[in-house]
Backbone as CSV, one residue per row, in Angstrom:
resi,resn,N_x,N_y,N_z,CA_x,CA_y,CA_z,C_x,C_y,C_z
1,MET,0.848,-1.196,0.000,0.000,0.000,0.000,0.886,1.250,0.000
2,SER,0.725,2.086,-1.005,1.560,3.280,-1.144,0.804,4.498,-0.640
3,VAL,1.559,5.421,-0.052,0.972,6.646,0.476,1.326,7.794,-0.461
4,ASP,0.299,8.528,-0.868,0.510,9.649,-1.789,1.034,10.850,-1.014
5,MET,2.296,11.188,-1.237,2.901,12.358,-0.608,3.340,13.329,-1.687
6,SER,2.380,13.768,-2.513,2.676,14.715,-3.563,3.062,16.050,-2.956
7,PRO,3.725,16.929,-3.734,4.098,18.237,-3.202,2.902,19.033,-2.707
8,ALA,1.775,18.921,-3.435,0.583,19.658,-3.020,0.097,19.190,-1.653
9,THR,0.157,17.841,-1.438,-0.263,17.304,-0.151,0.659,17.777,0.960
10,SER,1.969,17.796,0.711,2.925,18.256,1.719,2.689,19.723,2.066
11,PHE,2.460,20.552,1.046,2.200,21.970,1.295,0.913,22.143,2.099
12,ASP,-0.103,21.338,1.792,-1.358,21.431,2.543,-1.144,21.075,4.003
13,GLN,-0.343,20.056,4.273,-0.076,19.669,5.653,0.694,20.755,6.394
14,LEU,1.702,21.336,5.731,2.461,22.424,6.359,1.584,23.651,6.589
15,LYS,0.695,23.909,5.634,-0.199,25.051,5.771,-1.153,24.856,6.930
16,ARG,-1.635,23.620,7.109,-2.527,23.350,8.238,-1.804,23.531,9.569
17,ILE,-0.539,23.124,9.607,0.244,23.314,10.841,0.443,24.799,11.110
18,GLU,0.755,25.562,10.054,1.008,26.996,10.222,-0.242,27.732,10.709
19,SER,-1.412,27.351,10.184,-2.654,28.029,10.554,-3.320,27.442,11.789
20,SER,-2.718,26.420,12.395,-3.311,25.815,13.582,-3.228,26.772,14.767
21,LYS,-4.167,26.638,15.680,-4.202,27.499,16.863,-2.995,27.252,17.764
22,LEU,-2.518,26.011,17.799,-1.354,25.700,18.630,-0.121,26.439,18.140
23,PHE,0.107,26.413,16.834,1.273,27.086,16.259,1.160,28.598,16.446
24,GLN,-0.016,29.162,16.138,-0.208,30.596,16.294,-0.084,31.013,17.759
25,GLY,-0.618,30.186,18.657,-0.501,30.511,20.075,0.937,30.506,20.555
26,ALA,1.736,29.545,20.044,3.148,29.493,20.421,3.891,30.730,19.936
27,VAL,3.600,31.170,18.709,4.261,32.360,18.171,3.881,33.596,18.985
28,ILE,2.599,33.729,19.308,2.145,34.879,20.101,2.803,34.870,21.479
29,ALA,2.892,33.687,22.094,3.515,33.585,23.415,4.981,34.000,23.366
30,ILE,5.706,33.598,22.324,7.120,33.968,22.207,7.269,35.468,21.957
31,ILE,6.358,36.046,21.181,6.419,37.493,20.944,6.200,38.256,22.250
32,ILE,5.236,37.806,23.043,4.991,38.447,24.338,6.205,38.272,25.258
33,LEU,6.796,37.078,25.229,8.001,36.846,26.030,9.140,37.752,25.580
34,SER,9.245,37.941,24.268,10.271,38.848,23.741,10.038,40.274,24.221
35,ALA,8.773,40.703,24.252,8.455,42.050,24.741,8.821,42.200,26.214
36,LEU,8.581,41.158,26.990,8.907,41.217,28.420,10.417,41.285,28.644
37,THR,11.177,40.550,27.852,12.636,40.601,27.998,13.188,41.967,27.618
38,ILE,12.586,42.593,26.590,13.024,43.939,26.195,12.764,44.927,27.324
39,GLY,11.587,44.814,27.946,11.282,45.701,29.060,12.170,45.441,30.267
40,ALA,12.489,44.175,30.503,13.317,43.835,31.663,14.731,44.402,31.523
41,LYS,15.222,44.513,30.288,16.581,45.010,30.083,16.728,46.489,30.388
42,THR,15.596,47.200,30.522,15.679,48.625,30.835,15.914,48.875,32.321
43,TYR,15.866,47.815,33.138,16.104,47.944,34.576,17.530,47.480,34.917
44,GLU,17.992,47.901,36.069,19.269,47.416,36.572,19.039,46.057,37.223
45,LEU,19.671,45.046,36.673,19.443,43.679,37.116,20.760,43.049,37.559
46,PRO,20.674,42.003,38.374,21.897,41.273,38.737,22.563,40.667,37.503
47,ALA,23.848,40.376,37.646,24.623,39.882,36.508,24.080,38.569,35.977
48,PHE,23.688,37.636,36.865,23.205,36.339,36.387,21.869,36.485,35.651
49,VAL,21.052,37.477,36.048,19.786,37.715,35.350,20.055,38.270,33.950
50,GLU,21.008,39.174,33.844,21.363,39.718,32.527,21.889,38.626,31.608
51,ARG,22.708,37.727,32.159,23.195,36.608,31.332,22.041,35.713,30.894
52,SER,21.097,35.480,31.803,19.933,34.656,31.460,19.097,35.319,30.372
53,LEU,18.961,36.636,30.452,18.186,37.355,29.438,18.878,37.301,28.083
54,ARG,20.217,37.356,28.070,20.933,37.248,26.801,20.737,35.874,26.175
55,VAL,20.778,34.837,26.999,20.533,33.482,26.489,19.103,33.364,25.979
56,LEU,18.171,33.919,26.734,16.768,33.873,26.327,16.553,34.640,25.033
57,ASP,17.230,35.786,24.890,17.107,36.571,23.662,17.635,35.784,22.471
58,THR,18.730,35.066,22.658,19.270,34.236,21.571,18.292,33.123,21.195
59,ALA,17.688,32.496,22.206,16.717,31.433,21.934,15.500,31.975,21.197
60,ILE,15.035,33.163,21.575,13.890,33.774,20.896,14.234,34.094,19.447
61,THR,15.439,34.607,19.226,15.871,34.905,17.856,15.914,33.645,17.002
62,VAL,16.428,32.561,17.561,16.478,31.287,16.827,15.066,30.803,16.528
63,PHE,14.170,30.945,17.491,12.777,30.530,17.267,12.150,31.325,16.126
64,PHE,12.329,32.647,16.134,11.759,33.478,15.074,12.349,33.124,13.712
65,LEU,13.648,32.819,13.679,14.283,32.424,12.428,13.698,31.115,11.918
66,ALA,13.529,30.133,12.817,12.930,28.855,12.421,11.486,29.046,11.976
67,GLU,10.771,29.940,12.651,9.358,30.169,12.316,9.208,30.799,10.946
68,ILE,10.054,31.785,10.617,9.940,32.445,9.313,10.372,31.498,8.196
69,LEU,11.360,30.642,8.469,11.769,29.649,7.475,10.661,28.622,7.260
70,PHE,9.994,28.221,8.323,8.887,27.267,8.208,7.755,27.859,7.379
71,ARG,7.432,29.123,7.623,6.374,29.767,6.845,6.766,29.907,5.386
72,PHE,8.054,30.127,5.131,8.521,30.227,3.749,8.410,28.879,3.040
73,VAL,8.783,27.814,3.743,8.691,26.475,3.148,7.244,26.080,2.945
74,ALA,6.356,26.481,3.854,4.949,26.109,3.758,4.219,26.852,2.656
75,CYS,4.807,27.915,2.142,4.161,28.690,1.077,4.422,28.018,-0.271
76,PRO,3.403,27.617,-1.014,3.623,26.945,-2.306,4.330,27.843,-3.316
77,ASN,3.958,29.119,-3.346,4.548,30.077,-4.284,5.543,30.955,-3.533
78,LYS,6.828,30.688,-3.728,7.862,31.403,-2.978,7.896,32.890,-3.325
79,LYS,7.667,33.233,-4.589,7.687,34.639,-4.978,6.524,35.388,-4.337
80,ARG,5.392,34.718,-4.231,4.214,35.351,-3.633,4.423,35.613,-2.143
81,PHE,5.284,34.829,-1.522,5.543,35.015,-0.087,6.089,36.404,0.181
82,PHE,6.988,36.882,-0.691,7.595,38.192,-0.482,6.777,39.317,-1.110
83,MET,5.652,38.983,-1.719,4.744,40.017,-2.203,3.830,40.514,-1.090
84,ASP,3.798,39.777,0.018,3.025,40.188,1.184,3.881,41.111,2.050
85,GLY,3.403,42.332,2.281,4.180,43.303,3.050,4.471,42.849,4.463
86,TRP,3.541,42.104,5.082,3.762,41.620,6.435,4.879,40.595,6.484
87,ASN,4.968,39.739,5.459,6.061,38.752,5.399,7.407,39.447,5.234
88,VAL,7.430,40.493,4.414,8.673,41.250,4.231,9.086,41.910,5.545
89,PHE,8.108,42.492,6.244,8.395,43.128,7.527,8.943,42.111,8.528
90,ASP,8.285,40.948,8.627,8.752,39.912,9.555,10.161,39.455,9.212
91,THR,10.429,39.298,7.914,11.750,38.834,7.487,12.837,39.845,7.849
92,ILE,12.562,41.136,7.613,13.544,42.179,7.930,13.829,42.212,9.426
93,VAL,12.758,42.114,10.233,12.933,42.160,11.682,13.730,40.956,12.173
94,VAL,13.417,39.770,11.635,14.109,38.558,12.067,15.575,38.592,11.656
95,ILE,15.830,38.988,10.407,17.223,39.061,9.947,17.991,40.123,10.740
96,GLY,17.336,41.265,11.002,17.986,42.308,11.789,18.292,41.873,13.208
97,SER,17.448,40.963,13.748,17.690,40.473,15.100,18.935,39.607,15.195
98,LEU,19.450,39.155,14.048,20.666,38.339,14.050,21.923,39.166,14.258
99,ILE,21.767,40.511,14.224,22.927,41.375,14.445,23.422,41.184,15.875
100,PRO,24.674,40.830,16.070,25.175,40.627,17.444,25.229,41.932,18.204
101,LEU,24.759,41.901,19.450,24.723,43.112,20.262,26.097,43.514,20.786
102,ASP,27.084,42.616,20.683,28.417,42.982,21.150,29.193,43.786,20.112
103,ASN,28.590,43.968,18.914,29.202,44.806,17.891,28.817,46.263,18.168
104,SER,29.762,47.054,18.617,29.455,48.409,19.070,28.880,49.272,17.955
105,GLU,29.268,49.034,16.697,28.796,49.854,15.595,27.344,49.542,15.249
106,ALA,26.903,48.321,15.484,25.544,47.924,15.110,24.667,47.664,16.311
107,VAL,25.136,48.013,17.504,24.371,47.687,18.703,23.047,48.454,18.737
108,LEU,23.041,49.720,18.306,21.807,50.505,18.328,20.786,49.939,17.347
109,LEU,21.254,49.566,16.136,20.347,48.991,15.146,19.809,47.655,15.623
110,GLY,20.675,46.848,16.219,20.228,45.547,16.723,19.186,45.688,17.818
111,ARG,19.402,46.615,18.732,18.421,46.823,19.805,17.115,47.369,19.251
112,LEU,17.205,48.271,18.276,16.002,48.850,17.696,15.157,47.785,17.012
113,LEU,15.805,46.900,16.247,15.066,45.848,15.559,14.505,44.832,16.548
114,ARG,15.171,44.634,17.657,14.621,43.750,18.683,13.362,44.364,19.318
115,VAL,13.346,45.690,19.425,12.135,46.349,19.916,10.995,46.166,18.918
116,PHE,11.302,46.235,17.625,10.278,46.085,16.597,9.730,44.661,16.526
117,ARG,10.395,43.721,17.188,9.858,42.357,17.209,8.491,42.307,17.874
118,VAL,8.232,43.283,18.762,6.922,43.334,19.409,5.830,43.595,18.373
119,LEU,6.168,44.353,17.316,5.189,44.640,16.271,4.793,43.395,15.491
120,ARG,5.569,42.328,15.620,5.205,41.096,14.925,3.881,40.540,15.439
121,LEU,3.480,40.981,16.620,2.182,40.569,17.150,1.059,41.037,16.223
122,VAL,1.269,42.174,15.565,0.271,42.685,14.630,0.168,41.776,13.414
123,SER,1.302,41.299,12.916,1.288,40.453,11.723,0.776,39.047,12.005
124,VAL,0.817,38.639,13.275,0.375,37.289,13.626,-1.125,37.251,13.904
125,VAL,-1.641,38.272,14.593,-3.065,38.309,14.949,-3.853,38.889,13.768
126,PRO,-4.756,38.133,13.154,-5.477,38.626,11.959,-6.283,39.887,12.232
127,GLU,-6.893,40.000,13.407,-7.715,41.168,13.715,-6.873,42.445,13.754
128,LEU,-5.686,42.363,14.355,-4.803,43.531,14.383,-4.301,43.866,12.983
129,ARG,-3.987,42.823,12.203,-3.537,43.049,10.828,-4.637,43.719,10.000
130,PHE,-5.878,43.339,10.243,-7.015,43.939,9.541,-7.136,45.421,9.881
131,LEU,-6.958,45.770,11.165,-7.057,47.169,11.572,-5.951,48.014,10.947
132,ILE,-4.720,47.489,10.950,-3.598,48.249,10.380,-3.774,48.415,8.875
133,ASN,-4.186,47.352,8.183,-4.407,47.448,6.732,-5.486,48.477,6.409
134,SER,-6.555,48.478,7.200,-7.629,49.447,6.977,-7.130,50.868,7.212
135,LEU,-6.322,51.051,8.254,-5.786,52.379,8.547,-4.871,52.863,7.430
136,LEU,-4.026,51.976,6.903,-3.123,52.368,5.816,-3.893,52.726,4.556
137,LYS,-4.956,51.975,4.259,-5.748,52.266,3.062,-6.592,53.522,3.234
138,ALA,-6.839,53.923,4.476,-7.615,55.134,4.723,-6.761,56.394,4.660
139,ILE,-5.435,56.235,4.626,-4.546,57.405,4.645,-4.787,58.349,3.469
140,PRO,-4.970,57.865,2.220,-5.232,58.828,1.131,-6.471,59.680,1.377
141,ARG,-7.548,59.076,1.871,-8.749,59.862,2.153,-8.514,60.811,3.322
142,MET,-7.810,60.334,4.314,-7.517,61.188,5.458,-6.591,62.339,5.068
143,GLY,-5.789,62.125,4.024,-4.875,63.171,3.587,-5.610,64.419,3.115
144,TYR,-6.720,64.239,2.372,-7.483,65.398,1.907,-8.150,66.115,3.084
145,ILE,-8.612,65.330,4.071,-9.198,65.951,5.267,-8.130,66.733,6.018
146,ALA,-6.932,66.148,6.125,-5.830,66.836,6.800,-5.438,68.114,6.055
147,LEU,-5.483,68.083,4.709,-5.167,69.278,3.927,-6.182,70.391,4.192
148,LEU,-7.464,70.011,4.225,-8.495,70.998,4.528,-8.338,71.536,5.952
149,MET,-7.969,70.654,6.874,-7.736,71.089,8.261,-6.565,72.060,8.323
150,PHE,-5.503,71.792,7.538,-4.357,72.701,7.520,-4.758,74.076,7.009
151,ILE,-5.639,74.117,6.011,-6.097,75.401,5.480,-6.845,76.184,6.558
152,ILE,-7.718,75.475,7.295,-8.459,76.140,8.373,-7.497,76.615,9.456
153,PHE,-6.529,75.776,9.804,-5.532,76.175,10.796,-4.793,77.440,10.334
154,TYR,-4.411,77.472,9.070,-3.633,78.602,8.558,-4.461,79.881,8.591
155,ILE,-5.722,79.794,8.184,-6.581,80.989,8.177,-6.764,81.521,9.598
156,TYR,-7.080,80.622,10.525,-7.280,81.050,11.906,-5.969,81.547,12.530
157,ALA,-4.840,80.944,12.156,-3.553,81.389,12.684,-3.225,82.791,12.195
158,ALA,-3.500,83.055,10.923,-3.251,84.404,10.398,-4.134,85.434,11.093
159,MET,-5.419,85.065,11.292,-6.318,85.978,11.997,-5.857,86.195,13.438
160,GLY,-5.484,85.107,14.115,-5.031,85.229,15.493,-3.786,86.073,15.620
161,SER,-2.855,85.930,14.670,-1.622,86.712,14.714,-1.902,88.193,14.504
162,MET,-2.858,88.497,13.618,-3.174,89.905,13.347,-3.865,90.575,14.527
163,PHE,-4.766,89.850,15.194,-5.571,90.473,16.249,-4.966,90.324,17.640
164,PHE,-4.319,89.196,17.908,-3.940,88.887,19.280,-2.441,89.027,19.551
165,ALA,-1.656,89.423,18.552,-0.210,89.516,18.755,0.133,90.538,19.841
166,LYS,-0.613,91.617,19.887,-0.327,92.643,20.899,-0.796,92.225,22.289
167,VAL,-1.672,91.192,22.341,-2.125,90.684,23.637,-1.063,89.773,24.244
168,ASP,-0.553,88.848,23.419,0.466,87.901,23.892,1.380,87.565,22.723
169,GLU,2.532,88.211,22.694,3.493,87.989,21.608,4.021,86.559,21.610
170,TYR,4.087,85.956,22.782,4.629,84.598,22.903,3.722,83.573,22.237
171,LEU,2.418,83.785,22.301,1.468,82.812,21.738,1.002,83.165,20.334
172,TRP,1.009,84.463,19.972,0.440,84.883,18.689,1.414,85.735,17.890
173,GLY,2.708,85.559,18.114,3.696,86.429,17.472,3.704,86.356,15.961
174,ASP,3.599,85.173,15.385,3.570,85.011,13.931,2.670,83.821,13.597
175,VAL,2.580,83.525,12.310,1.657,82.469,11.873,2.080,81.102,12.409
176,ALA,3.378,80.817,12.395,3.853,79.514,12.852,3.544,79.305,14.337
177,ILE,3.855,80.329,15.161,3.577,80.217,16.597,2.072,80.149,16.837
178,SER,1.311,80.890,16.055,-0.141,80.874,16.205,-0.711,79.494,15.885
179,MET,-0.133,78.808,14.896,-0.614,77.462,14.562,-0.325,76.493,15.707
180,LEU,0.820,76.655,16.364,1.103,75.823,17.537,0.119,76.118,18.670
181,THR,-0.212,77.388,18.843,-1.201,77.754,19.860,-2.563,77.167,19.528
182,LEU,-2.928,77.185,18.248,-4.205,76.606,17.835,-4.222,75.089,18.026
183,PHE,-3.076,74.464,17.824,-3.010,73.020,18.088,-3.229,72.748,19.567
184,ARG,-2.688,73.605,20.400,-2.921,73.489,21.842,-4.409,73.653,22.151
185,ILE,-5.045,74.609,21.482,-6.478,74.824,21.702,-7.286,73.628,21.200
186,ALA,-6.893,73.079,20.047,-7.628,71.945,19.477,-7.546,70.713,20.354
187,THR,-6.464,70.591,21.122,-6.316,69.453,22.035,-6.826,69.779,23.439
188,PHE,-7.456,70.972,23.595,-8.067,71.390,24.866,-7.048,71.466,26.011
189,GLU,-5.800,71.827,25.674,-4.757,71.959,26.686,-4.769,73.395,27.234
190,ASP,-5.504,73.617,28.336,-5.596,74.935,28.977,-5.996,76.029,27.991
191,TRP,-6.912,75.682,27.081,-7.289,76.648,26.051,-8.092,77.812,26.634
192,THR,-8.772,77.574,27.753,-9.546,78.666,28.352,-8.637,79.782,28.873
193,ASP,-7.423,79.438,29.325,-6.486,80.476,29.773,-6.114,81.395,28.622
194,VAL,-5.911,80.793,27.433,-5.591,81.589,26.248,-6.773,82.482,25.882
195,MET,-7.973,81.937,25.955,-9.166,82.713,25.588,-9.414,83.866,26.553
196,TYR,-9.255,83.622,27.849,-9.528,84.674,28.825,-8.559,85.839,28.673
197,ASP,-7.331,85.570,28.256,-6.367,86.650,28.045,-6.825,87.577,26.920
198,THR,-7.342,87.008,25.859,-7.782,87.840,24.730,-9.147,88.476,24.984
199,LEU,-9.956,87.835,25.823,-11.267,88.414,26.137,-11.152,89.764,26.833
200,GLU,-10.067,89.971,27.562,-9.881,91.239,28.254,-9.719,92.395,27.266
201,VAL,-9.198,92.104,26.095,-8.996,93.150,25.082,-10.107,93.094,24.026
202,TYR,-10.485,91.885,23.600,-11.530,91.688,22.601,-12.652,90.857,23.223
203,PRO,-13.700,91.485,23.717,-14.770,90.749,24.410,-15.470,89.705,23.533
204,LEU,-15.472,89.910,22.220,-16.144,88.972,21.328,-15.195,87.907,20.765
205,SER,-13.983,87.829,21.290,-13.032,86.843,20.758,-13.440,85.399,21.057
206,TRP,-14.423,85.212,21.931,-14.896,83.852,22.207,-15.463,83.204,20.954
207,LEU,-16.009,84.049,20.036,-16.509,83.503,18.771,-15.387,82.854,17.972
208,TYR,-14.218,83.446,18.021,-13.045,82.913,17.324,-12.707,81.518,17.831
209,TYR,-12.676,81.361,19.125,-12.285,80.076,19.714,-13.358,79.012,19.530
210,LEU,-14.615,79.385,19.748,-15.688,78.398,19.649,-15.869,77.888,18.226
211,THR,-15.777,78.777,17.245,-15.900,78.318,15.855,-14.730,77.430,15.460
212,PHE,-13.533,77.794,15.933,-12.362,76.965,15.609,-12.477,75.582,16.249
213,ILE,-12.878,75.532,17.524,-13.026,74.246,18.203,-14.127,73.417,17.558
214,PHE,-15.216,74.069,17.162,-16.301,73.336,16.505,-15.817,72.684,15.215
215,LEU,-15.034,73.409,14.420,-14.551,72.867,13.149,-13.545,71.740,13.361
216,THR,-12.590,71.945,14.230,-11.496,70.977,14.377,-11.884,69.785,15.249
217,ALA,-12.472,70.051,16.406,-12.728,68.977,17.369,-13.967,68.169,17.032
218,PHE,-14.894,68.734,16.318,-16.144,68.022,16.034,-16.270,67.638,14.564
219,VAL,-16.098,68.594,13.670,-16.309,68.314,12.249,-15.182,67.463,11.679
220,PHE,-13.941,67.953,11.758,-12.829,67.248,11.124,-12.516,65.924,11.811
221,LEU,-12.630,65.884,13.132,-12.377,64.631,13.839,-13.381,63.558,13.419
222,ASN,-14.646,63.933,13.315,-15.660,62.971,12.883,-15.472,62.570,11.421
223,MET,-14.979,63.497,10.616,-14.684,63.156,9.223,-13.560,62.130,9.150
224,MET,-12.543,62.291,9.986,-11.445,61.316,10.047,-11.964,59.947,10.457
225,ILE,-12.772,59.917,11.503,-13.321,58.645,11.981,-14.202,58.020,10.919
226,GLY,-15.017,58.846,10.248,-15.885,58.325,9.190,-15.101,57.714,8.039
227,ALA,-13.992,58.353,7.664,-13.165,57.817,6.575,-12.582,56.459,6.958
228,ILE,-12.106,56.330,8.189,-11.536,55.053,8.638,-12.612,53.980,8.697
229,LEU,-13.784,54.312,9.234,-14.862,53.327,9.338,-15.352,52.894,7.962
230,GLU,-15.372,53.819,7.014,-15.801,53.463,5.662,-14.837,52.472,5.020
231,VAL,-13.550,52.715,5.195,-12.556,51.798,4.642,-12.637,50.441,5.339
232,MET,-12.830,50.443,6.657,-12.954,49.184,7.391,-14.160,48.392,6.918
233,SER,-15.265,49.088,6.640,-16.451,48.408,6.126,-16.187,47.799,4.755
234,GLU,-15.492,48.550,3.883,-15.160,48.022,2.558,-14.230,46.812,2.665
235,GLU,-13.252,46.900,3.575,-12.327,45.789,3.752,-13.037,44.558,4.305
236,GLN,-13.991,44.769,5.220,-14.736,43.647,5.779,-15.584,42.982,4.708
237,ASN,-16.227,43.775,3.855,-17.024,43.208,2.761,-16.146,42.442,1.783
238,ALA,-14.971,43.001,1.475,-14.056,42.307,0.566,-13.552,41.008,1.184
239,LYS,-13.297,41.041,2.499,-12.839,39.839,3.191,-13.905,38.759,3.175
240,GLU,-15.157,39.129,3.422,-16.247,38.158,3.402,-16.456,37.604,2.001
241,ALA,-16.339,38.458,0.986,-16.475,37.985,-0.391,-15.362,37.005,-0.751
242,LYS,-14.135,37.295,-0.299,-13.020,36.386,-0.569,-13.216,35.053,0.145
243,GLN,-13.690,35.095,1.394,-13.942,33.854,2.117,-15.009,33.018,1.424
244,ALA,-16.075,33.678,0.936,-17.119,32.950,0.218,-16.577,32.340,-1.069
245,HIS,-15.694,33.093,-1.754,-15.093,32.573,-2.981,-14.191,31.387,-2.683
246,ASP,-13.411,31.489,-1.601,-12.531,30.376,-1.226,-13.341,29.140,-0.832
247,GLU,-14.463,29.352,-0.146,-15.306,28.218,0.235,-15.897,27.541,-0.992
248,ARG,-16.314,28.340,-1.973,-16.834,27.749,-3.217,-15.750,26.954,-3.940
249,ASP,-14.534,27.511,-3.968,-13.437,26.794,-4.617,-13.125,25.494,-3.878
250,GLU,-13.173,25.514,-2.535,-12.901,24.308,-1.760,-13.977,23.249,-1.996
251,ILE,-15.225,23.683,-2.052,-16.312,22.737,-2.327,-16.163,22.143,-3.725
252,ALA,-15.816,22.990,-4.697,-15.624,22.502,-6.063,-14.465,21.512,-6.121
253,ARG,-13.383,21.798,-5.372,-12.243,20.886,-5.355,-12.620,19.543,-4.741
254,GLN,-13.385,19.594,-3.656,-13.820,18.352,-3.028,-14.734,17.544,-3.945
255,LEU,-15.600,18.247,-4.670,-16.486,17.552,-5.609,-15.691,16.886,-6.732
256,ARG,-14.656,17.597,-7.216,-13.817,17.000,-8.258,-13.085,15.771,-7.724
257,ALA,-12.618,15.862,-6.460,-11.939,14.712,-5.868,-12.890,13.522,-5.731
258,VAL,-14.139,13.786,-5.310,-15.122,12.697,-5.198,-15.423,12.093,-6.561
259,GLN,-15.557,12.925,-7.574,-15.809,12.417,-8.923,-14.658,11.557,-9.418
260,GLU,-13.420,12.007,-9.125,-12.272,11.212,-9.542,-12.245,9.869,-8.824
261,GLN,-12.610,9.856,-7.534,-12.655,8.596,-6.792,-13.725,7.673,-7.336
262,LEU,-14.883,8.261,-7.682,-15.962,7.435,-8.254,-15.553,6.861,-9.601
263,GLN,-14.878,7.673,-10.405,-14.408,7.177,-11.697,-13.382,6.067,-11.521
264,GLU,-12.510,6.228,-10.499,-11.512,5.203,-10.243,-12.172,3.911,-9.766
265,LEU,-13.190,4.040,-8.895,-13.913,2.849,-8.447,-14.634,2.172,-9.599
266,SER,-15.232,2.985,-10.451,-15.914,2.415,-11.627,-14.942,1.687,-12.527
267,ARG,-13.767,2.244,-12.677,-12.768,1.598,-13.534,-12.320,0.278,-12.906
268,GLN,-12.108,0.295,-11.594,-11.681,-0.943,-10.911,-12.769,-2.021,-10.986
269,VAL,-14.015,-1.620,-10.809,-15.132,-2.583,-10.926,-15.203,-3.142,-12.324
270,GLY,-15.008,-2.279,-13.336,-15.041,-2.744,-14.721,-13.902,-3.728,-15.007
271,GLU,-12.725,-3.471,-14.434,-11.612,-4.377,-14.651,-11.872,-5.744,-14.008
272,LYS,-12.497,-5.732,-12.800,-12.806,-7.020,-12.143,-13.823,-7.813,-12.923
273,ARG,-14.811,-7.143,-13.514,-15.801,-7.847,-14.313,-15.163,-8.469,-15.567
274,ASP,-14.240,-7.722,-16.130,-13.562,-8.273,-17.332,-12.675,-9.463,-16.946
């Protein structure tokens, strides 16, 4: 009795291992452990603890290297593996983690890339990856909102500099300083103190502040949130459509396999009759 171990079957088995909850849970646990070791190194620790952390860091690096190699082998199309931005990011971080920390010229880069290993949690957890992808795709739409916000900031900064410079040169001296002051107001950082200073000279200046806060804190902020939610909704619909398409393809593949088995059984029965 021969066992069919075709390349497609081997890739399917590796893919099932990669997508299993046990494998994903192990990767997440190691990433969290890596984050804890990075945080622990920021404290003053006994010498034996530091040595233990260095050994643990080496073991984590080896694990990540083995994990990325396993995922590469499990991918049927090797070129497609590097077409995924998350795979490229993981590969760069893992390769960068191989930089020895005892090399004084590369110690900063090595430590920085070890810190970025925590971000691998985003690439491993599908929900986090979905949020980041949606945020990146929303950036072009958010860019136009940000441009419009900059125009409003500039107009209000010019007005503030013209009217309020004599009240407080430090806050309204020129357009650039005025824009920083407006950013402070938009984030509600002691903005009432700024308003009360100008109210003493311009009693109606409250209209200036209230209209600016209404535009920035309510209108533009909600526009930003709306743009992100719209992209997330589109991504969710596309994801559901892809899952439905994959399920149809899987059902069709299973049906073809059943038909081939039935044809093979029919052929074997015909041969026995002959």
